[in-house]
N, C-alpha and C positions, 0 to 999 in steps of 0.2 A: 509189281504191277502198278503202272502210273494211273492215277485217278483221271477219268476221262473229262471231268468238269474243269480241270486245270488247263489254262491256256499256256502257261510256262511252268516247268518244273525242272530244277537243276539239282544235281547230287555231287557234292564234293568238287564243285567247279573251281578249277585253279588254272592260272596262267602265269608262267614264269618267263621273264626275258633275262637271259644270262643269270645274274645273281639277284635280280629284282623280281619280287613277287608282286605282280600288279593286281591279281585277283586271288584271294586265298580262301579255299574251301567254302565257297558260297552255296548255301542251301536256300533256294528261292522258290516260292510257290505263288502263282498269280492266277486267280480264277478268271474264267471267261467273262468278257464284258467290262472288266475293270479298267479304270485309268490309274496306272501305277506310276507314282513319281519317285525318281531316284535323285537324292541329293547327297552332297559331300564336297569337300574342298578339292581344289585342283590336285591331281596326282593320287586321288583316292582309288582309282580303278574303274570309274563309271564308264568311260568310253570303251575301255577294253572289254568290260562285261557286255556292253551293248553290241560290240563287234562280234563277240562269240555267239550271242543270241541271233545275230543276223547271218551267221555262217560265213562271216568275213574274216574270222580268226579262229584257228584251231585251239581248243583247250590243251594245256599241258597234261592234265588229268581231269577226270570228271565227266559227267554226262548231262546233256540238255535234252529235254522232251518238250515238243511243241504240240499241243492238243493231243497228247498221248503217244506221239510218234517220236522216236529218237532222231535228233538232228545231227547230221554228219556233213563235213565239207566235201566229201567225195561225190561221185555221180549218183549216189542213192537218193531216195525220196525227193526227186526233182519237183514233183507236184506240190509237196509241202513248202519247199523254198519259194515256189511261185506265189504262195499265199502270204508271204511276208513282205511288208513294205518297210524300207529302211532309209531314213533321212539322216546322213551324217552331218556334223557341224560345219564341214568345209566342202559340201558338194558344189561343184562349179555349174554355172549356167552358161549357155552358149550365146554370148552377147549379140552376135550378128543375126541370129534367127529371130523371127517374130514369135509371139506367144503360141499361136496355133501350130506352126510348123515344129516348134520345140516339143510340144506335147504329142503331136502326131508321130514324130520320130520315135519317142519312147513307147508309144502305143503299139507301133509296129514291132519294136523289140520284144514287147510282151505278147506278140502274135495276136493282137486284137484285129478281127476282120471287119470289113465294111458289111452292112451299114452300122453294125454295133459300135465300131471304133468311132465313127463320127458322133453318134449319140453319147457315147461315154465322154468324149472330149467336151461336148456341150454341157454335160452334167457337172463335170469337175470344175469347169470354168465358172459356172453359175455358183457352185458351192464356195469357191474361193474368191468370189466377187471380182472376177477378171474378164467377164464376158465382153465388156466395152473395150478391153485392151487386146482382143484376140489378134488384131493385125499390127499391133505395136511391136517395135523392135525391143528386145529384152534390155538393151543398154539404155533405154529411155525410162525404164521402170524405177520406182523407188526401192529402197532396200526391203521394206515391208512387202511390197508387191512381188519382188523376186523370191522372197521366202515363201509366200503363199503359192507362187508358181511352182517352187520346188516341192511343196506339199502336194500340189495337184499331180505332179509327175509321180510322186510316191504312191498315190492311191489310185492311179489309173486302172490298175488291174484288180481293184476291189479286194485288197488283202484282208485276211481275218486277224492279223496281228500287225500293228504299226509300231515301229521303233524309231523314236525321235531323240536325237542327241543335240541338246542345247538349241532347240529350234527358234527361240525368241532372243537369242544373244544379239545385242546391239540394236534391237528394235525400240522405237519410241513407244510411249504408253498406248497411243491409239492403235498402232500396228500390233502390239501385244494383245490388246483387247479383241481385235479382229481375228487374230490367230486362235485365241481362246474360244471364241464363239464357234469357229469351224471344228475344233476338237470336240466341243460339246455335241455338235450335230453328228459327228462320226461315232461317238459313243452311243447315241440314241438308236443307231442302226445295228448295234451289237458288236462293233469292232473293239477288240482289246488293244489298249494303247499303253505303251511303255515310254515314259518321257523323262529325260534328265534335264535339269535346269538349275541355274543359280538364282533365278527369279522366284523366290519361295512364295511370294504373295500370289503369283499365278498358279503355282502348284496347289496352294491351299484352296483356291477356287475350283480347280479342275478335278483333283484326285480323289479317288475312293480309298486308296492305300498308298503308303509311302515306304521307301527303304532308305536307310542312311548308311553310307559307306565311309569308312575310315581306314586308310593304309591297307586297302585291299580286302578288308573284312566287311561283311554286311552286319553292322552292329545293331540295327533295328530293321524290322520288316513287319508291318502291322497295318491295320486299318487306320485311317486318319482320325476317326472318332475315338478309337482306343488310345492313340498317341496323345490326343488332347486330354482324355480322361486321366491318364496316368501321369503326364508330365507337364501339362499346362496349368499353371497356378491361376486361380480366380483372383481378379482384382476389382476394386470398386472405386469409381471416381466420385468423390464427394465434394460438392461446392457449397460454400456457406456465405450468407450475407453478413455474418458477424465476423469475429476475429478467429484466426486459425488456432491460436493457442487454446482457446476454450474447447474447440472441436477436438484437438489432440488430447487434452486432459480426459475428455469423455471416452475417446477411443481406447485409452489405456485400461478402461474398466472391462473391455470385451476380450474374452480369452481367445477368440478366433482371429483377432487382429494381430498380425505378426509384425509388420513394419509398414512404413508409408514413405512416400516421396512427395515433395512440394511441387505443385504447379502454380508458382507464385503469381504469375501474371493473370491467372484466372481465380485467385483466392481459393484454390482447390488442393485436395490431396488425392494421390493415387495409393490406395490401401491394398496391401497383400492380405487376402482373407482366406482362411482355411475351412470356413463353414459352408453349409449347403444353402439352397435358396430360402428355406424357412428361417435359417439363422441370420441370413443377410436381411430378411424382412424384420426380424426381431431387432437387429442393430439399428435399422432406420427408425423403428418405433421408439427405441431408447433415446436416440438423438433428438427426436421431436419432443418427447416427454421431458427431456432435459432443457427444453426451451431454446435449442440451437436452431437458427433460421436456415434450414436446408433449402437450397434452390436447385440442386441437381444431385441425383443419386442413381447411378447405373452400374451394372456389373459387366465386366469384360473378361476375356481370357487372353493369356499370353499367346502371341501368334507363333506360326511355324518357325519363323526366323529365330525367335527367342529360344524356343525349344531346341533347335539345332545348335545354337551357340552354347546352351547349357550342357547338352550332350557332349559337345566338343571339349569343354572344360573338364567334364567328368572323365572322359577317356584319357585326357592328358594327365590327370592327377593320379 
């Protein structure tokens, strides 16, 4: 019995191409309304996994359940498939059409009827900030605009599950920020979003949970908060108006200080610290009591990219 609150649930999901195991016995559970980020190196199996979730690829073995219903590539559960939005990383746009006609074409394929179809086109154009471009030819749009247009096409039919494969690949920082803001809006209306990306800073801002794939295996799948708590080491940036050698000598007396790195141009150290907030406050107090002129002291955590790289090294060793 599949739990009804799960948007996605897979059991022993495996895909083999000849002798290559692209996806290997993946057990995945994603709750409704989550933004789930999938990360991993090229060839890890991310795209193959997404294609199976979109019913674009048959599993070799295993089962997929979407909102409690089993997903099959045959003619069964057509209604369920109509509630899935899938944006692959290489979806073409028809350059000679204008923006409105392009969306209207797909709206008709989704059997949206007037006047609802016209209202829906206006809604998605406003959401992706392309209302002013409705009569523009697609070949005049920037890459970021084209990607937002592709997203508009993907959500025309108001899916309950959105599958995005590398949607910000090749976009500049402003275009990525615009795309992130759209995803946040879609989450607020209750859409479950599954997104793969190599831009880990974007996923860190968007996701509630993450999965990490290596060589076809799902080696991690957990909430972002849990991942940080378990694998992200706390660091403290300490800047002094005095000399760094004196600061280092004092740090050696603290058992929670593990190692540090120089930030020489700022007369600072980045300290790996295993203590909690209370213990970091005690460290600051000890430095001040020792007469060290501290001008900056703040705690940070290792980011998602650092965690991913550490996990990669751990898997390789």
